[in-house]
C-alpha positions as CSV (number, residue, x, y, z in Angstrom):
1,M,0.0,0.0,0.2
2,K,1.1,3.1,-0.8
3,I,1.4,6.1,1.2
4,K,0.7,9.6,-0.2
5,T,3.1,11.8,1.3
6,K,2.7,15.8,2.3
7,S,6.5,16.2,0.1
8,S,4.9,14.1,-2.8
9,K,2.0,16.3,-2.9
10,V,4.1,19.6,-2.5
11,N,6.2,18.0,-5.6
12,R,3.6,17.4,-7.8
13,A,1.4,20.9,-6.7
14,W,5.2,22.6,-7.9
15,I,5.4,20.6,-10.7
16,N,1.9,21.0,-12.0
17,D,2.3,25.1,-11.3
18,H,5.7,25.2,-13.0
19,V,4.4,23.4,-16.2
20,N,1.2,25.9,-16.5
21,D,3.0,28.7,-15.2
22,P,2.4,31.6,-18.2
23,Y,6.4,32.8,-17.6
24,V,7.6,29.3,-18.1
25,K,5.3,28.9,-21.4
26,Q,6.8,32.4,-22.4
27,A,10.0,31.1,-21.6
28,Q,10.1,28.8,-23.4
29,R,8.7,30.4,-26.5
30,D,11.2,33.2,-26.3
31,G,14.0,30.6,-26.0
32,Y,15.0,32.0,-22.4
33,R,16.8,29.3,-20.2
34,A,14.5,30.3,-17.3
35,R,11.1,32.7,-16.2
36,A,13.7,34.3,-14.1
37,A,14.4,36.6,-17.7
38,Y,11.2,38.3,-17.4
39,K,12.4,39.3,-13.7
40,L,15.5,41.4,-14.9
41,Q,13.5,42.7,-17.6
42,E,10.7,44.4,-15.7
43,I,13.2,45.7,-12.9
44,D,15.1,47.2,-16.2
45,E,11.8,48.8,-18.5
46,T,11.1,50.2,-14.6
47,L,13.9,51.7,-14.0
48,G,15.9,51.9,-17.2
49,L,19.1,50.9,-16.3
50,I,20.8,48.6,-19.3
51,R,21.9,51.4,-21.6
52,P,23.9,51.3,-24.7
53,G,27.9,50.6,-24.1
54,H,27.2,49.2,-20.4
55,L,29.1,46.5,-19.1
56,V,27.7,44.7,-17.1
57,V,28.8,41.7,-14.5
58,D,26.2,39.0,-13.5
59,L,26.7,37.6,-10.5
60,G,25.1,33.7,-9.8
61,S,24.5,33.4,-13.3
62,A,23.6,29.8,-13.8
63,P,21.8,28.7,-16.1
64,G,21.9,32.0,-17.8
65,A,18.6,33.6,-18.4
66,W,19.6,37.5,-17.0
67,S,23.1,36.7,-19.2
68,Q,20.7,35.9,-22.2
69,Y,18.6,39.0,-21.7
70,L,21.5,41.3,-21.3
71,R,23.0,39.6,-24.5
72,R,19.8,40.4,-26.4
73,R,19.6,44.7,-24.8
74,L,23.0,44.9,-25.4
75,L,24.5,43.1,-28.1
76,P,22.2,42.9,-31.4
77,K,22.8,40.2,-33.3
78,V,24.2,41.2,-36.6
79,I,22.6,39.7,-39.4
80,G,21.5,42.4,-42.0
81,P,21.9,45.5,-42.7
82,N,18.6,46.2,-40.8
83,E,20.4,45.3,-37.9
84,A,22.1,47.7,-35.1
85,A,26.1,47.1,-34.8
86,A,26.5,46.2,-30.9
87,P,27.1,49.4,-29.1
88,A,30.6,49.9,-28.9
89,G,32.5,49.2,-25.3
90,A,29.4,47.1,-24.8
91,G,29.7,43.5,-22.7
92,I,28.5,41.2,-20.4
93,I,31.0,38.9,-18.2
94,A,29.2,36.0,-16.1
95,V,30.1,34.5,-13.1
96,D,29.0,31.1,-11.0
97,L,30.2,28.4,-9.1
98,L,28.2,25.9,-11.1
99,P,28.7,25.7,-15.0
100,M,26.7,27.4,-17.8
101,E,26.2,26.8,-21.2
102,P,27.7,29.5,-22.9
103,I,26.0,32.3,-24.6
104,E,27.4,34.0,-27.8
105,G,28.5,37.3,-26.8
106,V,29.0,36.9,-23.2
107,T,31.9,35.8,-21.3
108,F,31.6,33.4,-18.5
109,L,33.6,32.4,-15.6
110,Q,32.8,29.3,-14.0
111,G,34.4,29.7,-10.0
112,D,34.2,31.7,-6.9
113,F,34.9,35.3,-7.6
114,R,35.8,35.7,-3.5
115,E,38.9,33.9,-4.7
116,P,41.9,35.7,-6.0
117,E,42.3,33.7,-8.7
118,V,38.9,33.8,-9.9
119,L,38.6,38.0,-9.2
120,Q,42.0,38.4,-11.2
121,R,40.3,36.9,-13.8
122,L,37.1,38.7,-14.1
123,E,38.9,41.6,-13.2
124,Q,41.4,40.7,-16.7
125,A,37.8,39.9,-18.0
126,M,36.6,43.7,-17.5
127,G,39.4,44.8,-19.4
128,G,40.4,47.8,-16.7
129,R,37.0,49.1,-16.9
130,L,34.1,49.1,-14.2
131,A,31.0,47.5,-14.3
132,D,28.1,50.4,-15.2
133,L,25.9,47.7,-13.5
134,V,26.2,44.5,-11.3
135,V,23.4,41.9,-10.9
136,S,23.3,39.1,-8.8
137,D,20.4,36.5,-8.9
138,M,23.0,34.4,-5.8
139,A,20.5,32.5,-3.4
140,P,22.0,30.3,-0.7
141,N,20.5,27.1,0.1
142,L,18.1,27.6,2.5
143,S,17.7,25.2,5.3
144,G,14.4,26.0,6.9
145,I,15.7,27.7,10.3
146,A,15.2,31.3,10.0
147,S,18.2,32.7,11.8
148,A,20.7,30.7,9.4
149,D,19.0,31.0,6.6
150,A,19.0,35.1,7.0
151,A,22.9,34.8,7.8
152,R,23.5,33.2,4.4
153,I,21.6,35.5,2.3
154,E,22.9,38.8,4.1
155,H,26.0,37.6,3.9
156,L,25.9,36.8,-0.1
157,I,24.0,40.5,0.0
158,E,27.1,41.9,1.7
159,L,29.0,39.7,-1.3
160,A,27.4,41.8,-3.9
161,I,27.8,45.0,-1.9
162,D,31.4,45.1,-1.8
163,F,31.6,44.2,-5.3
164,A,29.9,46.5,-6.1
165,Q,31.6,49.2,-4.2
166,H,34.9,47.8,-5.8
167,H,34.1,47.6,-9.5
168,M,31.5,49.7,-10.3
169,K,31.2,53.0,-11.8
170,P,30.2,55.4,-8.9
171,Q,27.2,56.1,-10.8
172,G,26.0,52.1,-11.3
173,A,23.2,50.4,-9.6
174,L,23.1,47.5,-8.4
175,V,20.5,44.5,-8.6
176,A,20.2,41.8,-5.9
177,K,17.9,38.7,-5.2
178,V,16.8,38.8,-1.5
179,F,13.7,37.1,0.6
180,H,11.3,38.9,2.8
181,G,11.6,37.5,6.3
182,A,14.0,37.2,9.3
183,G,16.8,40.0,8.5
184,Y,14.6,41.6,5.5
185,D,15.4,45.2,7.3
186,Q,19.0,44.6,7.8
187,L,19.4,43.9,4.0
188,V,17.5,47.0,3.1
189,K,19.9,48.6,6.3
190,L,22.5,47.6,4.1
191,F,22.3,48.7,0.9
192,K,20.7,52.6,2.3
193,E,24.3,52.4,4.0
194,A,25.9,51.7,0.6
195,F,23.6,53.1,-2.4
196,K,22.2,56.9,-2.5
197,V,19.0,55.5,-3.8
198,V,17.2,52.2,-2.6
199,R,14.4,50.7,-4.2
200,P,12.8,47.3,-3.6
201,L,10.8,45.7,-6.5
202,K,8.6,42.5,-7.4
203,P,8.6,41.6,-10.5
204,K,5.1,40.3,-11.8
205,A,7.0,37.5,-13.0
206,S,8.3,36.6,-9.4
207,R,5.4,33.7,-8.1
208,D,3.1,35.7,-5.7
209,K,3.9,32.6,-2.9
210,S,7.2,33.3,-3.3
211,S,9.1,35.2,-0.7
212,E,11.3,36.5,-3.2
213,T,12.0,40.5,-4.3
214,F,14.6,42.4,-5.5
215,L,16.6,45.4,-4.0
216,I,17.7,48.1,-6.8
217,G,20.7,50.2,-5.4
218,V,21.6,53.3,-7.7
219,G,24.9,55.8,-6.9
220,L,27.3,54.1,-4.6
221,K,28.2,56.7,-1.6
222,T,31.4,57.7,-1.0
223,V,33.1,54.6,1.0
């Protein structure tokens, strides 16, 4: 006799929601690797963050949906006389601990950017330039223990902010994924200490059931 466990019911419910999710279906039609592309698209369209010639660093990039969106915004493919040429200086550098399938026009580095060797490779890929925009979809493996998870999330936000402070133009912007719940106010505080303008935004593509939201910081304060 098979007994239906709560976890199996939850898994089936998640799969059903995922399969029927309009953003998942749209991502398949548009050729995006994940529905996450539409989160960055809404943030970009709302705040006008991505502009011709920008250098963007994508932290926690795998599987690559954000890099795909950035690629389409910054580096249009030249396939005919009516196509726009890529703006001079535009570039996308993606970094992740996990492997990522190649994306034309995107420089991908696998590794931990906290490690000197990986950071050096990243700086070399940036060619001595500072980023105009840093995006971070990094998320820790959550344990379900509120205090532990809050600490892990805060650590990733500190890493993203620190990277932006040392590798981004003073007028640049950082987009980072955070979660509502224990520690959220502290994350907002960290952003306000680092940026002149801070705005929270929950894109429509972010599921209603999810505590996920995004913080956008614009204009670095003097360190």
